[in-house]
C-alpha positions in Angstrom: 0.0 0.0 0.0 1.4 3.4 -0.9 2.0 6.1 1.6 -0.7 8.2 0.0 -3.3 5.6 0.8 -2.0 5.0 4.4 -2.0 8.7 5.3 -5.8 9.0 6.1 -5.5 6.0 8.5 -2.5 7.5 10.3 -4.4 10.8 10.7 -7.5 9.0 12.1 -5.3 7.0 14.5 -3.7 10.2 15.8 -7.1 11.8 16.3 -8.6 8.8 18.2 -5.5 8.6 20.4 -5.7 12.3 21.3 -9.4 11.9 22.1 -8.7 9.0 24.4 -5.9 10.8 26.2 -8.1 13.9 26.7 -11.0 11.8 28.1 -8.7 10.0 30.6 -7.3 13.4 31.8 -10.8 14.8 32.2 -11.9 11.8 34.2 -8.8 12.0 36.5 -9.2 15.7 37.1 -12.9 15.2 38.0 -11.9 12.8 40.8 -9.6 15.2 42.7 -11.3 17.4 45.5 -11.3 21.1 45.0 -9.1 23.1 47.4 -11.0 25.9 49.2 -10.1 29.4 48.2 -9.8 31.8 51.2 -9.1 35.5 50.8 -6.0 36.6 52.6 -3.7 33.7 51.9 -3.6 29.9 52.1 -5.1 28.0 55.1 -2.5 26.8 57.6 -3.4 23.6 59.4 -2.8 23.8 63.2 -2.5 20.6 65.2 -3.6 21.0 68.8 -1.8 18.9 71.5 -3.9 16.4 73.3 -5.3 17.5 76.7 -4.2 15.2 79.6 -6.9 14.7 82.3 -5.7 13.1 85.5 -7.8 10.9 87.7 -7.4 13.3 90.6 -8.6 16.2 88.5 -11.6 14.3 87.3 -12.5 13.2 90.8 -12.2 16.8 92.0 -14.4 18.0 89.3 -17.1 15.3 89.9 -17.0 14.9 93.6 -18.4 18.0 95.3 -18.3 17.7 99.1 -21.5 18.0 101.0 -21.7 20.7 103.7 -21.2 19.2 107.2 -24.3 19.2 109.4 -24.2 19.6 113.1 -24.9 22.0 116.0 -23.5 25.5 115.9 -20.1 26.2 117.5 -19.8 29.3 119.7 -16.3 30.8 120.3 -16.2 32.3 123.7 -15.6 36.1 123.8 -14.7 38.3 126.8 -17.8 38.8 128.9 -19.6 35.7 127.7 -21.4 33.6 130.4 -23.4 30.4 130.1 -26.4 32.4 131.2 -26.1 34.8 128.4 -25.4 32.0 125.8 -28.5 30.1 127.1 -30.7 33.1 126.6 -29.2 34.0 123.2 -29.5 30.4 121.7 -32.6 29.5 123.7 -30.8 26.4 125.0 -30.8 25.2 128.7 -27.5 25.8 130.5 -27.5 22.1 131.6 -27.6 21.0 127.9 -24.6 23.3 127.0 -22.7 22.0 130.0 -23.5 18.3 129.1 -22.6 18.8 125.4 -19.2 20.2 126.4 -18.4 18.2 129.5 -18.4 21.3 131.7 -18.4 20.9 135.5 -18.3 24.6 136.6 -20.9 27.0 135.1 -18.9 30.0 136.2 -15.7 29.3 134.3 -15.1 29.7 130.6 -12.0 30.8 128.8 -11.7 33.3 125.9 -11.3 31.4 122.6 -13.0 28.2 124.0 -15.2 26.5 121.4 -18.6 25.5 122.8 -21.0 23.1 121.0 -24.5 24.6 121.3 -27.0 21.7 121.2 -29.8 23.6 119.5 -32.8 21.3 119.4 -31.6 19.1 122.2 -28.7 16.8 123.1 -27.6 14.3 120.5 -27.7 10.6 121.2 -24.5 9.4 122.7 -22.2 7.5 120.4 -19.9 4.7 121.4 -16.3 5.8 122.1 -13.6 4.4 119.9 -11.3 1.8 121.4 -7.5 2.0 121.5 -5.0 4.4 122.7 -5.8 8.1 122.0 -3.3 10.8 122.7 -5.3 13.8 123.9 -4.4 17.3 122.8 -3.2 19.6 125.6 -6.1 22.0 126.4 -5.3 25.7 127.0 -5.2 26.8 130.5 -8.7 27.9 131.6 -9.0 31.6 132.2 -12.3 33.0 133.6 -14.0 35.5 131.3 -14.6 37.6 134.4 -13.3 37.4 138.0 -15.4 34.9 140.0 -14.0 35.4 143.5 -11.7 38.5 143.6 -13.3 41.9 144.3 -16.6 42.9 145.8 -20.2 42.8 144.7 -22.0 46.1 145.5 -25.6 45.7 144.4 -28.0 48.5 144.7 -31.5 49.5 143.4 -31.0 52.9 141.9 -34.5 53.8 140.6 -38.0 52.7 139.7 -39.2 54.2 136.4 -42.7 54.6 134.9 -44.6 54.1 138.2 -48.1 52.9 137.6 -47.6 52.5 133.8 -47.3 48.9 132.7 -45.5 49.6 129.4 -42.7 51.7 131.0 -42.6 50.5 134.7 -39.2 49.0 135.6 -36.8 48.6 138.5 -33.1 49.4 137.8 -30.5 47.3 139.6 -26.8 48.2 139.3 -23.6 46.4 140.4 -21.0 49.0 141.3 -18.5 46.5 142.6 -15.5 45.0 140.8 -16.9 41.5 140.6 -19.7 40.1 138.6 -22.9 38.9 140.4 -24.8 35.8 139.4 -28.5 36.5 140.2 -29.9 32.9 139.9 -32.9 32.6 142.3 -32.5 36.2 143.6 -35.8 38.0 144.2 -37.3 41.4 143.7 -40.1 41.9 146.2 -42.7 44.6 146.9 -44.8 45.2 150.1 -47.9 43.4 148.7 -46.4 40.0 148.2 -45.4 40.4 144.5 -42.1 38.6 143.8 -40.0 38.4 140.7 -37.4 35.6 140.7 -34.3 35.8 138.5 -33.3 32.9 136.3 -29.7 32.4 135.2 -28.6 36.0 134.8 -25.3 37.8 135.5 -24.6 41.5 136.2 -21.0 42.5 135.5 -19.3 45.0 137.7 -18.1 48.6 137.3 -21.6 50.1 137.0 -23.3 47.4 134.8 -26.9 46.8 135.5 -30.2 45.2 134.5 -33.8 46.6 134.2 -36.6 44.5 135.7 -39.6 45.4 133.5 -43.1 44.7 134.9 -44.6 43.9 131.5 -43.9 40.9 129.2 -41.0 40.8 126.8 -37.9 38.9 125.7 -35.1 38.8 128.2 -31.6 40.1 127.2 -28.3 40.8 128.9 -29.5 44.2 130.2 -33.3 43.6 130.6 -35.5 41.0 132.1 -39.4 40.9 132.1 -41.8 40.0 134.9 -44.6 39.1 132.4 -47.3 40.8 134.5 -50.5 42.4 133.0 -50.8 45.2 135.6 -48.3 47.6 137.2 -47.2 46.8 140.7 -45.2 49.8 142.0 -46.5 52.9 143.7 -45.0 56.0 145.4 -43.9 55.4 149.0 -43.5 51.7 148.5 -40.2 49.9 149.4 -38.5 47.7 146.8 -36.4 44.9 148.3 -33.8 42.7 146.6 -32.8 39.4 148.4 -30.2 36.8 147.3 -30.7 33.1 146.8 -30.2 32.5 150.5 -32.9 35.0 151.5 -30.5 37.7 152.7 -31.5 41.3 152.0 -29.0 42.8 149.5 -30.6 46.2 148.6 -33.7 48.3 149.3 -35.2 51.4 147.6 -38.1 53.6 148.7 -40.0 54.9 145.7 -40.4 58.7 145.9 
């Protein structure tokens, strides 16, 4: 066959080969994912380091401690007495002494921590067995002198005579020692008697007002809880101690 006759076949073969190559390239290009185009420059991949979580950290994050429950703790301040604490927390003195193993109601020391059994004493729990080394307690120091000095109690005035809302007897301790007034009595001439509960008057001019009307007792005021006034001009007010000894008198002007 002459070259002239073969030329058309050669041209057709070249065209078919070119078409096949172009088809393969198009198919291959279609399979590749397109790269995103971001303004401002190419995207830089950043690899973050793994975060290590320890067991302790996980436990701390998941275990939230519950608040402890129990009776309140009172830290003794200068001037505190069991009588005042009993009135403030509305807890009997005997319960406070039992909860703290106290044997003397007149001695506390500043900084002492007292368990206040609000709501009553807790049920006793069995003591642990074995040898226990106790901590050395601080040396007890009385919050106020209990023996040294003098008690100089006097009735200084009667206010609001004949008016229930304002009627009150003022009692003052001018001595240098506090006076515990448990079972002391304020008496009039007609047989009316007010009996003190656990109450303490500190010295150096401290005092207490004995109100005829009803009210809430405090450090500086107690209430007789009567419904009518009892004092009148010319009457003598008498204060006797727990042994029945006369400690002070006052004639109402």
